[in-house]
MITIFI-266408 format. One record per residue (C-alpha): x, y, z; residue number from 1. Coordinates in steps of 0.5 Angstrom, whole numbers, m for minus. Layout:
BEGIN
X/Y/Z/NUM
...
% end
This chain:
BEGIN
238/m114/m327/1
243/m109/m330/2
244/m107/m337/3
249/m112/m341/4
254/m108/m345/5
252/m109/m353/6
258/m115/m354/7
255/m119/m347/8
248/m119/m350/9
250/m121/m357/10
255/m126/m353/11
249/m129/m349/12
244/m129/m355/13
249/m132/m360/14
250/m138/m354/15
243/m139/m354/16
242/m139/m361/17
247/m145/m361/18
243/m149/m357/19
236/m149/m357/20
233/m142/m359/21
231/m140/m366/22
228/m135/m370/23
222/m136/m373/24
222/m138/m381/25
217/m133/m383/26
216/m128/m377/27
224/m126/m377/28
223/m121/m371/29
220/m127/m367/30
225/m131/m362/31
223/m137/m359/32
225/m143/m354/33
223/m148/m350/34
225/m152/m344/35
223/m157/m338/36
227/m153/m333/37
223/m146/m332/38
229/m142/m329/39
233/m143/m335/40
227/m140/m339/41
226/m134/m334/42
233/m133/m334/43
233/m132/m342/44
227/m127/m341/45
230/m123/m336/46
236/m121/m340/47
232/m120/m346/48
227/m116/m344/49
232/m112/m340/50
236/m111/m346/51
230/m109/m351/52
225/m104/m350/53
218/m105/m352/54
219/m112/m354/55
213/m117/m354/56
213/m123/m349/57
209/m129/m349/58
211/m134/m344/59
207/m140/m342/60
207/m147/m339/61
205/m153/m343/62
203/m160/m340/63
202/m165/m345/64
200/m173/m345/65
204/m179/m347/66
200/m184/m352/67
199/m188/m346/68
196/m182/m342/69
201/m181/m337/70
203/m173/m336/71
209/m171/m339/72
214/m166/m336/73
211/m159/m336/74
214/m155/m342/75
216/m148/m341/76
215/m144/m348/77
218/m137/m349/78
217/m132/m355/79
219/m125/m356/80
218/m121/m362/81
223/m115/m363/82
226/m112/m369/83
233/m114/m366/84
232/m121/m368/85
232/m119/m375/86
239/m119/m376/87
240/m125/m371/88
236/m129/m376/89
241/m126/m382/90
247/m128/m378/91
245/m135/m376/92
241/m138/m382/93
243/m139/m389/94
238/m141/m394/95
233/m143/m388/96
238/m147/m384/97
242/m145/m378/98
249/m145/m379/99
255/m143/m375/100
262/m139/m377/101
268/m137/m373/102
266/m130/m372/103
260/m133/m368/104
264/m137/m364/105
269/m132/m362/106
264/m127/m360/107
262/m132/m354/108
264/m130/m347/109
263/m134/m341/110
255/m132/m340/111
254/m135/m348/112
258/m141/m347/113
254/m143/m340/114
248/m142/m343/115
250/m146/m349/116
252/m152/m345/117
245/m151/m341/118
241/m152/m347/119
245/m157/m351/120
250/m160/m346/121
250/m167/m344/122
254/m170/m338/123
253/m178/m339/124
254/m183/m334/125
257/m190/m337/126
255/m196/m332/127
249/m192/m328/128
244/m197/m329/129
249/m203/m326/130
251/m198/m321/131
244/m197/m319/132
243/m204/m319/133
249/m205/m314/134
252/m210/m319/135
259/m205/m320/136
261/m200/m314/137
263/m194/m319/138
262/m192/m326/139
265/m194/m332/140
266/m187/m335/141
263/m180/m336/142
262/m177/m342/143
261/m169/m343/144
258/m168/m350/145
255/m162/m354/146
249/m164/m358/147
251/m160/m364/148
246/m165/m368/149
243/m160/m372/150
249/m157/m375/151
252/m159/m382/152
259/m163/m381/153
263/m157/m383/154
260/m153/m378/155
261/m158/m373/156
269/m158/m375/157
269/m151/m373/158
266/m152/m366/159
271/m157/m365/160
277/m152/m367/161
273/m147/m362/162
273/m152/m356/163
280/m154/m358/164
283/m147/m357/165
279/m145/m351/166
281/m151/m347/167
288/m152/m350/168
287/m159/m353/169
287/m162/m359/170
283/m168/m356/171
276/m166/m357/172
272/m171/m361/173
267/m171/m367/174
262/m177/m365/175
258/m179/m371/176
252/m182/m369/177
249/m186/m375/178
255/m185/m380/179
251/m180/m385/180
252/m173/m386/181
246/m168/m384/182
246/m166/m392/183
243/m173/m393/184
238/m172/m388/185
241/m175/m382/186
236/m175/m376/187
241/m175/m371/188
248/m172/m374/189
254/m170/m370/190
256/m169/m363/191
262/m166/m360/192
265/m170/m354/193
270/m167/m349/194
276/m170/m347/195
276/m173/m340/196
282/m168/m338/197
279/m162/m340/198
272/m163/m337/199
273/m161/m330/200
277/m154/m333/201
271/m153/m337/202
266/m154/m332/203
270/m149/m327/204
269/m144/m333/205
262/m144/m333/206
260/m146/m326/207
258/m139/m323/208
253/m138/m329/209
249/m145/m327/210
250/m143/m319/211
247/m136/m320/212
242/m137/m325/213
239/m144/m327/214
241/m148/m321/215
236/m153/m323/216
241/m155/m329/217
247/m156/m323/218
246/m164/m325/219
250/m163/m331/220
256/m161/m328/221
256/m167/m324/222
261/m172/m326/223
258/m178/m321/224
265/m178/m317/225
262/m180/m310/226
265/m181/m303/227
272/m183/m303/228
273/m183/m311/229
273/m175/m310/230
280/m176/m307/231
283/m179/m313/232
287/m174/m315/233
289/m178/m321/234
282/m176/m324/235
279/m171/m319/236
282/m164/m318/237
281/m161/m311/238
278/m155/m315/239
273/m160/m318/240
272/m163/m311/241
270/m157/m308/242
265/m155/m314/243
262/m162/m313/244
261/m160/m305/245
258/m154/m307/246
253/m156/m312/247
251/m162/m308/248
249/m158/m302/249
245/m153/m306/250
237/m155/m305/251
236/m155/m313/252
241/m160/m314/253
239/m167/m317/254
243/m173/m316/255
242/m177/m322/256
246/m183/m318/257
239/m184/m315/258
234/m181/m319/259
232/m183/m326/260
227/m177/m329/261
233/m172/m332/262
233/m169/m339/263
% end
């Protein structure tokens, strides 16, 4: 892998920090992340070890059992130690809490945005169980959200403004999952929900990163349109139809309209 420019590397680290990654609360030079999809973790590992000389890397696969004794999905964990992460810790954490500001968001590029969605984006099918049971012949709706549950509401407001500006809309919604603020120990918190009319343009922005670097996550770009519904130009752009045909042909594409065990 070629070296990234410093601004590109920063955008990538910012993107994954907005998602599932963290800097250890005691050892501020230790970056960590985990994922059930190995290609995402290996991509992070490859970029970071290419950019940072003499970093200490610990990568392992962990297997757990559920309370009923059944095996859970393998969890792939990555920790990397390097002094670079001290300044990332200073940038993101205030009084021990991970925070967001406008400068962090404005530093993102396509790579950073894509890894954020790979980590913490979710595409939900409304009516999927009825569809699988043949009670309905199409989905009721689709919802694309960024799982910003771990941030304070004031930070989520900044994130909403960022997506509104990025996607030229004012329809991004903040979803309050249990009507409490994170400062009151809300265990779930607030999420960003993208308006239907910007989801497909958003996917077109980030698709190449998914296709080229972590195809196990291509299911997140699937909106559940199938067969003749892909030709409904009121709902499906020609560009998105072409994208679906490309990702559905990929050997690592997971079809959630059939399978259930997706995270």
